N, CA, C, O and the ligand as a Tripos MOL2 file, in Angstrom:
@<TRIPOS>MOLECULE
protein
  261   259    66     0     0
PROTEIN
NO_CHARGES

@<TRIPOS>ATOM
      1 N         -12.1930   -3.0710    1.8020 N.3       1 MET1
      2 CA        -10.9960   -2.9240    2.6370 C.3       1 MET1
      3 C         -10.1110   -4.1370    2.4650 C.2       1 MET1
      4 O         -10.5220   -5.2850    2.6320 O.2       1 MET1
      5 N          -8.8880   -3.8260    2.1270 N.am      2 THR2
      6 CA         -7.8880   -4.9200    2.0560 C.3       2 THR2
      7 C          -6.7000   -4.5220    2.9160 C.2       2 THR2
      8 O          -6.2570   -3.3740    2.9120 O.2       2 THR2
      9 N          -6.2040   -5.4980    3.6480 N.am      3 THR3
     10 CA         -5.0040   -5.2610    4.4190 C.3       3 THR3
     11 C          -3.8340   -5.9170    3.7850 C.2       3 THR3
     12 O          -3.9090   -7.0960    3.4400 O.2       3 THR3
     13 N          -2.7890   -5.2360    3.6180 N.am      4 PHE4
     14 CA         -1.6420   -5.8120    3.0630 C.3       4 PHE4
     15 C          -0.4550   -5.7090    4.1020 C.2       4 PHE4
     16 O          -0.3750   -4.7600    4.8820 O.2       4 PHE4
     17 N           0.3730   -6.6400    4.0700 N.am      5 SER5
     18 CA          1.6900   -6.6610    4.9160 C.3       5 SER5
     19 C           2.7510   -6.1850    3.8520 C.2       5 SER5
     20 O           2.8720   -6.7390    2.7590 O.2       5 SER5
     21 N           3.4740   -5.1590    4.2450 N.am      6 ILE6
     22 CA          4.5480   -4.6370    3.5030 C.3       6 ILE6
     23 C           5.9140   -4.6090    4.3100 C.2       6 ILE6
     24 O           6.3150   -3.5450    4.7820 O.2       6 ILE6
     25 N           6.5940   -5.7420    4.4570 N.am      7 PRO7
     26 CA          7.6370   -5.7770    5.3380 C.3       7 PRO7
     27 C           8.8120   -4.7620    5.1880 C.2       7 PRO7
     28 O           9.5210   -4.4210    6.1350 O.2       7 PRO7
     29 N           8.9600   -4.2780    3.8170 N.am      8 ASP8
     30 CA         10.0320   -3.2730    3.6500 C.3       8 ASP8
     31 C           9.6210   -1.8020    3.8570 C.2       8 ASP8
     32 O          10.3870   -0.8660    3.6240 O.2       8 ASP8
     33 N           8.4570   -1.6720    4.2750 N.am      9 MET9
     34 CA          7.9780   -0.2410    4.6060 C.3       9 MET9
     35 C           8.4750    0.1360    5.9670 C.2       9 MET9
     36 O           7.8290   -0.2460    6.9440 O.2       9 MET9
     37 N           9.6210    0.8900    6.1340 N.am     10 SER10
     38 CA         10.2590    0.9490    7.2410 C.3      10 SER10
     39 C          10.2340    2.4500    7.8430 C.2      10 SER10
     40 O          10.3770    2.6320    9.0520 O.2      10 SER10
     41 N          10.0430    3.5250    6.9240 N.am     11 CYS11
     42 CA         10.2490    4.8350    7.3750 C.3      11 CYS11
     43 C           9.2720    5.7910    6.6950 C.2      11 CYS11
     44 O           8.4500    5.3260    5.9060 O.2      11 CYS11
     45 N           9.3080    6.9860    6.9310 N.am     12 GLY12
     46 CA          8.4240    8.0000    6.3550 C.3      12 GLY12
     47 C           8.5620    8.1120    4.8010 C.2      12 GLY12
     48 O           7.6410    8.4980    4.0810 O.2      12 GLY12
     49 N           9.6790    7.7750    4.3930 N.am     13 HIS13
     50 CA          9.9080    7.8350    2.7860 C.3      13 HIS13
     51 C           9.1330    6.7790    2.2150 C.2      13 HIS13
     52 O           8.3680    6.9650    1.2690 O.2      13 HIS13
     53 N           9.3270    5.5930    2.8100 N.am     14 CYS14
     54 CA          8.5800    4.3670    2.2960 C.3      14 CYS14
     55 C           7.0960    4.6710    2.3910 C.2      14 CYS14
     56 O           6.3580    4.3150    1.4720 O.2      14 CYS14
     57 N           6.6330    5.2930    3.4220 N.am     15 LYS15
     58 CA          5.2140    5.4910    3.6070 C.3      15 LYS15
     59 C           4.7270    6.4460    2.5130 C.2      15 LYS15
     60 O           3.6260    6.2960    1.9830 O.2      15 LYS15
     61 N           5.6320    7.5030    2.1630 N.am     16 ALA16
     62 CA          5.1160    8.4180    1.0290 C.3      16 ALA16
     63 C           5.1240    7.7060   -0.2280 C.2      16 ALA16
     64 O           4.2730    7.9580   -1.0800 O.2      16 ALA16
     65 N           6.0690    6.7890   -0.4180 N.am     17 THR17
     66 CA          6.1680    6.0240   -1.7440 C.3      17 THR17
     67 C           4.8950    5.1570   -1.9140 C.2      17 THR17
     68 O           4.3020    5.1560   -2.9930 O.2      17 THR17
     69 N           4.4790    4.4390   -0.8880 N.am     18 VAL18
     70 CA          3.4140    3.6570   -0.9280 C.3      18 VAL18
     71 C           2.0660    4.3960   -1.0530 C.2      18 VAL18
     72 O           1.1290    3.9440   -1.7110 O.2      18 VAL18
     73 N           2.0280    5.5660   -0.3760 N.am     19 GLU19
     74 CA          0.8640    6.4250   -0.5230 C.3      19 GLU19
     75 C           0.7890    6.9500   -2.0160 C.2      19 GLU19
     76 O          -0.2700    6.8890   -2.6400 O.2      19 GLU19
     77 N           1.8000    7.3990   -2.4960 N.am     20 GLN20
     78 CA          1.8460    7.9320   -3.9380 C.3      20 GLN20
     79 C           1.4480    6.8880   -4.8700 C.2      20 GLN20
     80 O           0.6350    7.1160   -5.7650 O.2      20 GLN20
     81 N           2.0430    5.6400   -4.6770 N.am     21 THR21
     82 CA          1.8390    4.6720   -5.5780 C.3      21 THR21
     83 C           0.2620    4.1080   -5.7110 C.2      21 THR21
     84 O          -0.2190    3.7340   -6.7810 O.2      21 THR21
     85 N          -0.3700    4.1150   -4.5820 N.am     22 ILE22
     86 CA         -1.6050    3.7790   -4.4270 C.3      22 ILE22
     87 C          -2.6290    4.9620   -5.0160 C.2      22 ILE22
     88 O          -3.5980    4.6610   -5.7130 O.2      22 ILE22
     89 N          -2.3390    6.2040   -4.6940 N.am     23 HIS23
     90 CA         -2.9690    7.2900   -5.0900 C.3      23 HIS23
     91 C          -2.9800    7.5280   -6.5850 C.2      23 HIS23
     92 O          -3.8560    8.1840   -7.1480 O.2      23 HIS23
     93 N          -1.8350    6.8880   -7.2630 N.am     24 ALA24
     94 CA         -1.7090    7.0420   -8.7530 C.3      24 ALA24
     95 C          -2.6570    6.0990   -9.3560 C.2      24 ALA24
     96 O          -3.1010    6.3390  -10.4790 O.2      24 ALA24
     97 N          -3.0100    5.0400   -8.7060 N.am     25 LEU25
     98 CA         -4.0280    4.1370   -9.2050 C.3      25 LEU25
     99 C          -5.4420    4.6610   -8.9260 C.2      25 LEU25
    100 O          -6.3260    4.5690   -9.7780 O.2      25 LEU25
    101 N          -5.6320    5.1790   -7.7880 N.am     26 ASP26
    102 CA         -7.0000    5.6550   -7.3350 C.3      26 ASP26
    103 C          -6.8460    6.7900   -6.4040 C.2      26 ASP26
    104 O          -6.6530    6.5910   -5.2040 O.2      26 ASP26
    105 N          -6.9320    8.0710   -6.9540 N.am     27 PRO27
    106 CA         -6.7320    9.3040   -6.0750 C.3      27 PRO27
    107 C          -7.6790    9.3580   -4.9620 C.2      27 PRO27
    108 O          -7.4590   10.1220   -4.0220 O.2      27 PRO27
    109 N          -8.7250    8.6010   -4.9920 N.am     28 ALA28
    110 CA         -9.7780    8.5400   -3.9030 C.3      28 ALA28
    111 C          -9.4860    7.5850   -2.8320 C.2      28 ALA28
    112 O         -10.1510    7.5570   -1.7960 O.2      28 ALA28
    113 N          -8.4830    6.7880   -3.0700 N.am     29 ALA29
    114 CA         -8.1480    5.6110   -2.1490 C.3      29 ALA29
    115 C          -7.9850    6.1770   -0.6760 C.2      29 ALA29
    116 O          -7.3650    7.2220   -0.4780 O.2      29 ALA29
    117 N          -8.5180    5.5050    0.2650 N.am     30 GLU30
    118 CA         -8.2130    5.7700    1.6080 C.3      30 GLU30
    119 C          -7.1920    4.6690    2.1510 C.2      30 GLU30
    120 O          -7.3210    3.4690    1.9090 O.2      30 GLU30
    121 N          -6.2580    5.1680    2.8430 N.am     31 ILE31
    122 CA         -5.2040    4.2500    3.2580 C.3      31 ILE31
    123 C          -4.8950    4.4740    4.8430 C.2      31 ILE31
    124 O          -4.6560    5.5830    5.3210 O.2      31 ILE31
    125 N          -4.9300    3.3970    5.5040 N.am     32 GLU32
    126 CA         -4.5230    3.5350    6.9940 C.3      32 GLU32
    127 C          -3.1960    2.8740    7.0800 C.2      32 GLU32
    128 O          -2.9960    1.8070    6.4990 O.2      32 GLU32
    129 N          -2.2260    3.5030    7.8260 N.am     33 PHE33
    130 CA         -0.9390    3.0710    7.9660 C.3      33 PHE33
    131 C          -0.6600    2.4380    9.3810 C.2      33 PHE33
    132 O          -1.0460    3.0540   10.3740 O.2      33 PHE33
    133 N          -0.0490    1.3120    9.5070 N.am     34 ASP34
    134 CA          0.4160    0.8480   10.8210 C.3      34 ASP34
    135 C           1.9530    0.6010   10.5440 C.2      34 ASP34
    136 O           2.4250   -0.4260   10.0570 O.2      34 ASP34
    137 N           2.6070    1.6610   10.9170 N.am     35 MET35
    138 CA          4.2170    1.5120   10.5670 C.3      35 MET35
    139 C           4.8770    0.4690   11.5330 C.2      35 MET35
    140 O           5.8760   -0.1720   11.2060 O.2      35 MET35
    141 N           4.2550    0.3420   12.7440 N.am     36 THR36
    142 CA          4.9420   -0.6620   13.5740 C.3      36 THR36
    143 C           4.6660   -2.0870   12.9910 C.2      36 THR36
    144 O           5.6090   -2.8660   12.8580 O.2      36 THR36
    145 N           3.4340   -2.4330   12.6530 N.am     37 ALA37
    146 CA          3.2260   -3.7310   12.0880 C.3      37 ALA37
    147 C           3.6720   -3.7610   10.7050 C.2      37 ALA37
    148 O           3.7550   -4.8630   10.1620 O.2      37 ALA37
    149 N           3.9800   -2.6740   10.0340 N.am     38 ARG38
    150 CA          4.2490   -2.6940    8.5600 C.3      38 ARG38
    151 C           3.2190   -3.1890    7.7190 C.2      38 ARG38
    152 O           3.4500   -3.9530    6.7820 O.2      38 ARG38
    153 N           1.9270   -2.7180    8.0670 N.am     39 ARG39
    154 CA          0.7160   -3.0630    7.4440 C.3      39 ARG39
    155 C          -0.0530   -1.9210    6.9410 C.2      39 ARG39
    156 O           0.0250   -0.8770    7.5890 O.2      39 ARG39
    157 N          -0.8000   -1.9520    5.8660 N.am     40 ILE40
    158 CA         -1.6970   -0.9080    5.4460 C.3      40 ILE40
    159 C          -3.1300   -1.5580    5.1180 C.2      40 ILE40
    160 O          -3.2920   -2.7070    4.7060 O.2      40 ILE40
    161 N          -4.1470   -0.6090    5.3770 N.am     41 SER41
    162 CA         -5.4140   -1.0400    5.0920 C.3      41 SER41
    163 C          -5.8660   -0.0900    4.1100 C.2      41 SER41
    164 O          -5.7860    1.1200    4.3180 O.2      41 SER41
    165 N          -6.4040   -0.6470    2.8990 N.am     42 VAL42
    166 CA         -6.8230    0.2660    1.7970 C.3      42 VAL42
    167 C          -8.2250    0.0060    1.4180 C.2      42 VAL42
    168 O          -8.7100   -1.1130    1.2470 O.2      42 VAL42
    169 N          -8.8860    1.2340    1.2930 N.am     43 LYS43
    170 CA        -10.2230    1.2620    0.8800 C.3      43 LYS43
    171 C         -10.1980    1.9190   -0.4250 C.2      43 LYS43
    172 O          -9.9120    3.1140   -0.5100 O.2      43 LYS43
    173 N         -10.4930    1.1800   -1.4840 N.am     44 SER44
    174 CA        -10.3750    1.6220   -2.8780 C.3      44 SER44
    175 C         -11.1250    0.9510   -3.7960 C.2      44 SER44
    176 O         -11.3980   -0.2300   -3.5830 O.2      44 SER44
    177 N         -11.5900    1.6260   -5.0020 N.am     45 SER45
    178 CA        -12.2660    0.9770   -6.1270 C.3      45 SER45
    179 C         -11.3120    0.0710   -6.8600 C.2      45 SER45
    180 O         -11.7660   -0.8620   -7.5230 O.2      45 SER45
    181 N         -10.0630    0.2820   -6.7830 N.am     46 ALA46
    182 CA         -9.0600   -0.4290   -7.5320 C.3      46 ALA46
    183 C          -9.0060   -1.9390   -7.0080 C.2      46 ALA46
    184 O          -9.1840   -2.1890   -5.8160 O.2      46 ALA46
    185 N          -8.7670   -2.8690   -7.8980 N.am     47 GLU47
    186 CA         -8.6180   -4.1390   -7.4260 C.3      47 GLU47
    187 C          -7.5610   -4.3890   -6.4720 C.2      47 GLU47
    188 O          -6.4710   -3.8310   -6.5990 O.2      47 GLU47
    189 N          -7.8190   -5.2280   -5.4770 N.am     48 ALA48
    190 CA         -6.5760   -5.5510   -4.6730 C.3      48 ALA48
    191 C          -5.3400   -6.1170   -5.3890 C.2      48 ALA48
    192 O          -4.1860   -5.8920   -5.0240 O.2      48 ALA48
    193 N          -5.6650   -6.8250   -6.3720 N.am     49 ALA49
    194 CA         -4.4770   -7.4170   -7.1740 C.3      49 ALA49
    195 C          -3.6830   -6.2990   -7.8700 C.2      49 ALA49
    196 O          -2.4580   -6.3960   -7.9360 O.2      49 ALA49
    197 N          -4.3470   -5.2110   -8.4070 N.am     50 SER50
    198 CA         -3.8350   -4.0530   -8.9690 C.3      50 SER50
    199 C          -2.8780   -3.3000   -8.0190 C.2      50 SER50
    200 O          -1.7380   -2.9160   -8.2830 O.2      50 SER50
    201 N          -3.5620   -3.1650   -6.8620 N.am     51 VAL51
    202 CA         -2.7760   -2.3500   -5.8240 C.3      51 VAL51
    203 C          -1.5440   -3.1570   -5.4750 C.2      51 VAL51
    204 O          -0.4760   -2.5680   -5.3120 O.2      51 VAL51
    205 N          -1.6310   -4.4880   -5.3500 N.am     52 GLN52
    206 CA         -0.4110   -5.2590   -4.9500 C.3      52 GLN52
    207 C           0.5870   -5.2410   -6.0720 C.2      52 GLN52
    208 O           1.7890   -5.2200   -5.8040 O.2      52 GLN52
    209 N           0.1400   -5.2500   -7.3710 N.am     53 ALA53
    210 CA          1.1830   -5.2550   -8.4700 C.3      53 ALA53
    211 C           1.7770   -3.9600   -8.5450 C.2      53 ALA53
    212 O           2.9570   -3.9020   -8.8910 O.2      53 ALA53
    213 N           1.1080   -2.8330   -8.2590 N.am     54 ALA54
    214 CA          1.7770   -1.4880   -8.3350 C.3      54 ALA54
    215 C           2.7300   -1.4370   -7.1160 C.2      54 ALA54
    216 O           3.8520   -0.9430   -7.2280 O.2      54 ALA54
    217 N           2.2860   -1.9390   -5.9820 N.am     55 LEU55
    218 CA          3.3030   -1.8770   -4.8260 C.3      55 LEU55
    219 C           4.6370   -2.7550   -5.1950 C.2      55 LEU55
    220 O           5.7550   -2.3060   -4.9400 O.2      55 LEU55
    221 N           4.4900   -3.7750   -5.6870 N.am     56 VAL56
    222 CA          5.5910   -4.6960   -6.0490 C.3      56 VAL56
    223 C           6.4530   -3.8760   -7.0990 C.2      56 VAL56
    224 O           7.6760   -3.8100   -6.9780 O.2      56 VAL56
    225 N           5.8630   -3.3410   -7.9920 N.am     57 GLU57
    226 CA          6.5810   -2.4790   -9.0600 C.3      57 GLU57
    227 C           7.3600   -1.3420   -8.3970 C.2      57 GLU57
    228 O           8.4770   -0.9820   -8.7690 O.2      57 GLU57
    229 N           6.7060   -0.8340   -7.4340 N.am     58 ALA58
    230 CA          7.4110    0.3950   -6.7760 C.3      58 ALA58
    231 C           8.4280   -0.0960   -5.7550 C.2      58 ALA58
    232 O           8.9510    0.7760   -5.0610 O.2      58 ALA58
    233 N           8.7570   -1.2550   -5.5760 N.am     59 GLY59
    234 CA          9.7600   -1.7910   -4.7200 C.3      59 GLY59
    235 C           9.3140   -2.2390   -3.3730 C.2      59 GLY59
    236 O          10.1280   -2.5160   -2.4910 O.2      59 GLY59
    237 N           7.9570   -2.3150   -3.2000 N.am     60 TYR60
    238 CA          7.4180   -2.6930   -1.8610 C.3      60 TYR60
    239 C           6.6730   -3.9990   -2.0100 C.2      60 TYR60
    240 O           5.4470   -3.9130   -2.0740 O.2      60 TYR60
    241 N           7.1860   -5.1060   -2.0710 N.am     61 PRO61
    242 CA          6.3800   -6.3730   -2.1810 C.3      61 PRO61
    243 C           5.3850   -6.3170   -1.0220 C.2      61 PRO61
    244 O           5.7370   -6.0180    0.1190 O.2      61 PRO61
    245 N           4.1120   -6.6190   -1.3630 N.am     62 ALA62
    246 CA          2.9780   -6.4570   -0.5720 C.3      62 ALA62
    247 C           2.1820   -7.8660   -0.5320 C.2      62 ALA62
    248 O           1.9410   -8.4300   -1.5990 O.2      62 ALA62
    249 N           1.8110   -8.3810    0.5810 N.am     63 THR63
    250 CA          1.0380   -9.5880    0.6770 C.3      63 THR63
    251 C          -0.2750   -9.3020    1.3580 C.2      63 THR63
    252 O          -0.2940   -8.8360    2.4980 O.2      63 THR63
    253 N          -1.4380   -9.5860    0.6440 N.am     64 PRO64
    254 CA         -2.7300   -9.4330    1.4540 C.3      64 PRO64
    255 C          -2.7000  -10.3330    2.6270 C.2      64 PRO64
    256 O          -2.1770  -11.4470    2.5890 O.2      64 PRO64
    257 N          -3.2900   -9.8130    3.7010 N.am     65 VAL65
    258 CA         -3.2910  -10.5400    4.9460 C.3      65 VAL65
    259 C          -4.7800  -10.7200    5.3300 C.2      65 VAL65
    260 O          -5.0830  -11.3150    6.3640 O.2      65 VAL65
    261 CU         11.7750    3.9340    4.0250 Cu       66 CU66
@<TRIPOS>BOND
     1     1     2 1
     2     2     3 1
     3     3     4 2
     4     3     5 am
     5     5     6 1
     6     6     7 1
     7     7     8 2
     8     7     9 am
     9     9    10 1
    10    10    11 1
    11    11    12 2
    12    11    13 am
    13    13    14 1
    14    14    15 1
    15    15    16 2
    16    15    17 am
    17    17    18 1
    18    18    19 1
    19    19    20 2
    20    19    21 am
    21    21    22 1
    22    22    23 1
    23    23    24 2
    24    23    25 am
    25    25    26 1
    26    26    27 1
    27    27    28 2
    28    27    29 am
    29    29    30 1
    30    30    31 1
    31    31    32 2
    32    31    33 am
    33    33    34 1
    34    34    35 1
    35    35    36 2
    36    35    37 am
    37    37    38 1
    38    38    39 1
    39    39    40 2
    40    39    41 am
    41    41    42 1
    42    42    43 1
    43    43    44 2
    44    43    45 am
    45    45    46 1
    46    46    47 1
    47    47    48 2
    48    47    49 am
    49    49    50 1
    50    50    51 1
    51    51    52 2
    52    51    53 am
    53    53    54 1
    54    54    55 1
    55    55    56 2
    56    55    57 am
    57    57    58 1
    58    58    59 1
    59    59    60 2
    60    59    61 am
    61    61    62 1
    62    62    63 1
    63    63    64 2
    64    63    65 am
    65    65    66 1
    66    66    67 1
    67    67    68 2
    68    67    69 am
    69    69    70 1
    70    70    71 1
    71    71    72 2
    72    71    73 am
    73    73    74 1
    74    74    75 1
    75    75    76 2
    76    75    77 am
    77    77    78 1
    78    78    79 1
    79    79    80 2
    80    79    81 am
    81    81    82 1
    82    82    83 1
    83    83    84 2
    84    83    85 am
    85    85    86 1
    86    86    87 1
    87    87    88 2
    88    87    89 am
    89    89    90 1
    90    90    91 1
    91    91    92 2
    92    91    93 am
    93    93    94 1
    94    94    95 1
    95    95    96 2
    96    95    97 am
    97    97    98 1
    98    98    99 1
    99    99   100 2
   100    99   101 am
   101   101   102 1
   102   102   103 1
   103   103   104 2
   104   103   105 am
   105   105   106 1
   106   106   107 1
   107   107   108 2
   108   107   109 am
   109   109   110 1
   110   110   111 1
   111   111   112 2
   112   111   113 am
   113   113   114 1
   114   114   115 1
   115   115   116 2
   116   115   117 am
   117   117   118 1
   118   118   119 1
   119   119   120 2
   120   119   121 am
   121   121   122 1
   122   122   123 1
   123   123   124 2
   124   123   125 am
   125   125   126 1
   126   126   127 1
   127   127   128 2
   128   127   129 am
   129   129   130 1
   130   130   131 1
   131   131   132 2
   132   131   133 am
   133   133   134 1
   134   134   135 1
   135   135   136 2
   136   135   137 am
   137   137   138 1
   138   138   139 1
   139   139   140 2
   140   139   141 am
   141   141   142 1
   142   142   143 1
   143   143   144 2
   144   143   145 am
   145   145   146 1
   146   146   147 1
   147   147   148 2
   148   147   149 am
   149   149   150 1
   150   150   151 1
   151   151   152 2
   152   151   153 am
   153   153   154 1
   154   154   155 1
   155   155   156 2
   156   155   157 am
   157   157   158 1
   158   158   159 1
   159   159   160 2
   160   159   161 am
   161   161   162 1
   162   162   163 1
   163   163   164 2
   164   163   165 am
   165   165   166 1
   166   166   167 1
   167   167   168 2
   168   167   169 am
   169   169   170 1
   170   170   171 1
   171   171   172 2
   172   171   173 am
   173   173   174 1
   174   174   175 1
   175   175   176 2
   176   175   177 am
   177   177   178 1
   178   178   179 1
   179   179   180 2
   180   179   181 am
   181   181   182 1
   182   182   183 1
   183   183   184 2
   184   183   185 am
   185   185   186 1
   186   186   187 1
   187   187   188 2
   188   187   189 am
   189   189   190 1
   190   190   191 1
   191   191   192 2
   192   191   193 am
   193   193   194 1
   194   194   195 1
   195   195   196 2
   196   195   197 am
   197   197   198 1
   198   198   199 1
   199   199   200 2
   200   199   201 am
   201   201   202 1
   202   202   203 1
   203   203   204 2
   204   203   205 am
   205   205   206 1
   206   206   207 1
   207   207   208 2
   208   207   209 am
   209   209   210 1
   210   210   211 1
   211   211   212 2
   212   211   213 am
   213   213   214 1
   214   214   215 1
   215   215   216 2
   216   215   217 am
   217   217   218 1
   218   218   219 1
   219   219   220 2
   220   219   221 am
   221   221   222 1
   222   222   223 1
   223   223   224 2
   224   223   225 am
   225   225   226 1
   226   226   227 1
   227   227   228 2
   228   227   229 am
   229   229   230 1
   230   230   231 1
   231   231   232 2
   232   231   233 am
   233   233   234 1
   234   234   235 1
   235   235   236 2
   236   235   237 am
   237   237   238 1
   238   238   239 1
   239   239   240 2
   240   239   241 am
   241   241   242 1
   242   242   243 1
   243   243   244 2
   244   243   245 am
   245   245   246 1
   246   246   247 1
   247   247   248 2
   248   247   249 am
   249   249   250 1
   250   250   251 1
   251   251   252 2
   252   251   253 am
   253   253   254 1
   254   254   255 1
   255   255   256 2
   256   255   257 am
   257   257   258 1
   258   258   259 1
   259   259   260 2
@<TRIPOS>SUBSTRUCTURE
     1 MET1         2 RESIDUE 1 A MET
     2 THR2         6 RESIDUE 1 A THR
     3 THR3        10 RESIDUE 1 A THR
     4 PHE4        14 RESIDUE 1 A PHE
     5 SER5        18 RESIDUE 1 A SER
     6 ILE6        22 RESIDUE 1 A ILE
     7 PRO7        26 RESIDUE 1 A PRO
     8 ASP8        30 RESIDUE 1 A ASP
     9 MET9        34 RESIDUE 1 A MET
    10 SER10       38 RESIDUE 1 A SER
    11 CYS11       42 RESIDUE 1 A CYS
    12 GLY12       46 RESIDUE 1 A GLY
    13 HIS13       50 RESIDUE 1 A HIS
    14 CYS14       54 RESIDUE 1 A CYS
    15 LYS15       58 RESIDUE 1 A LYS
    16 ALA16       62 RESIDUE 1 A ALA
    17 THR17       66 RESIDUE 1 A THR
    18 VAL18       70 RESIDUE 1 A VAL
    19 GLU19       74 RESIDUE 1 A GLU
    20 GLN20       78 RESIDUE 1 A GLN
    21 THR21       82 RESIDUE 1 A THR
    22 ILE22       86 RESIDUE 1 A ILE
    23 HIS23       90 RESIDUE 1 A HIS
    24 ALA24       94 RESIDUE 1 A ALA
    25 LEU25       98 RESIDUE 1 A LEU
    26 ASP26      102 RESIDUE 1 A ASP
    27 PRO27      106 RESIDUE 1 A PRO
    28 ALA28      110 RESIDUE 1 A ALA
    29 ALA29      114 RESIDUE 1 A ALA
    30 GLU30      118 RESIDUE 1 A GLU
    31 ILE31      122 RESIDUE 1 A ILE
    32 GLU32      126 RESIDUE 1 A GLU
    33 PHE33      130 RESIDUE 1 A PHE
    34 ASP34      134 RESIDUE 1 A ASP
    35 MET35      138 RESIDUE 1 A MET
    36 THR36      142 RESIDUE 1 A THR
    37 ALA37      146 RESIDUE 1 A ALA
    38 ARG38      150 RESIDUE 1 A ARG
    39 ARG39      154 RESIDUE 1 A ARG
    40 ILE40      158 RESIDUE 1 A ILE
    41 SER41      162 RESIDUE 1 A SER
    42 VAL42      166 RESIDUE 1 A VAL
    43 LYS43      170 RESIDUE 1 A LYS
    44 SER44      174 RESIDUE 1 A SER
    45 SER45      178 RESIDUE 1 A SER
    46 ALA46      182 RESIDUE 1 A ALA
    47 GLU47      186 RESIDUE 1 A GLU
    48 ALA48      190 RESIDUE 1 A ALA
    49 ALA49      194 RESIDUE 1 A ALA
    50 SER50      198 RESIDUE 1 A SER
    51 VAL51      202 RESIDUE 1 A VAL
    52 GLN52      206 RESIDUE 1 A GLN
    53 ALA53      210 RESIDUE 1 A ALA
    54 ALA54      214 RESIDUE 1 A ALA
    55 LEU55      218 RESIDUE 1 A LEU
    56 VAL56      222 RESIDUE 1 A VAL
    57 GLU57      226 RESIDUE 1 A GLU
    58 ALA58      230 RESIDUE 1 A ALA
    59 GLY59      234 RESIDUE 1 A GLY
    60 TYR60      238 RESIDUE 1 A TYR
    61 PRO61      242 RESIDUE 1 A PRO
    62 ALA62      246 RESIDUE 1 A ALA
    63 THR63      250 RESIDUE 1 A THR
    64 PRO64      254 RESIDUE 1 A PRO
    65 VAL65      258 RESIDUE 1 A VAL
    66 CU66       261 GROUP 0 **** ****
């Protein structure tokens, strides 16, 4: 489980984009969203660095916390 801070994730559209981006890497990934804190927790077989890179590429810079 890796927690990322994603400051630009502000609405449902952002949430959907983040979800799609991670599921494109790993369809079995489990994602918990905290929209208030703008954080996600990801349980995935994908490397945290790969998840982070994909999110950056999708326009949502993410920092592991
Ligand atoms: Cu949004």
